[in-house]
N, C-alpha and C positions, 0 to 999 in steps of 0.2 A: 111487541109492544103491548099486547094484551097480558102477556104473563108478568112483564114488569108492573103493570098497573095492579094485578092480582096481588103480586108480592107485596107491593107497599101498602096495601088495603089490610093483609095480613098481618103486617109489621105494625102498622098504626093501631090495629084492633090489640094485638098483643101489648103494646106500649100503653094504651088506654086502661087496659086489664090490670097491669102492675101497678099504675099510679092509681086505681081505683083501689087496691086493696091496702092503701096507705094514706088514705084521704086527700089524693091529689098529691102526694107528698109534702105535705103541711106537718108541721110539728104539732104531734096531739098532746104533748105532756105539759104544755102550758098550762098554768092555772090563772085565775083571775086575782088581781091584788087589790083589795079594797082601800079605798083613798080616806081613811079615818086614822085619828091618832087616837089610842088610850092615854090614859093619865098615869105614864109610866113614869116612877122614881129612878129606877135602875133596874139592870138584868145580868143574871149571870148565866153562864155556860158550862158544859161538861169539860171543854177543853181548857177554862181557865180556873176551875174550883168554884171556890166562894168569891172570889174577886169581884167587885162591883163595876160593872161596865156601864157606858154611857148608853142610855136607853134608847131603844128603836119604838116607832109609832105602834108599831104592831106585830104580830107573827109573820106577815108576808115580807117584811124588811129586815127580819131577825134571822140568824142560822138555825136550823132543825135541831131539837134537843135544848135549846136556852129557854129561860124562865123568866118572864116580864114580871116585875115586882111592881104592884099598882100602889097607888098613893093612900088606897084607901085599906091596905093590908092585905088584900088578896093576891094572886098569881094566877100567870096563865103561862101554861106549859106548851112551846111551839112545837106542832109534830109535823 
């Protein structure tokens, strides 16, 4: 019985070490998405060329590589 407890203890320690290397198995690639809207007139994306697409509030909601064209004439490239 003592050998079994030692085996379980080592196994538990190994599992904890493996989970510790991955931040407890949590997703670490998530990014915070700001809850604000820019004054976007339209957006363009590489996949559709110069076609003016319905605007998204900000780059968090737009696909990577798209450009948000703002009402003041400036633009924001989403990376």
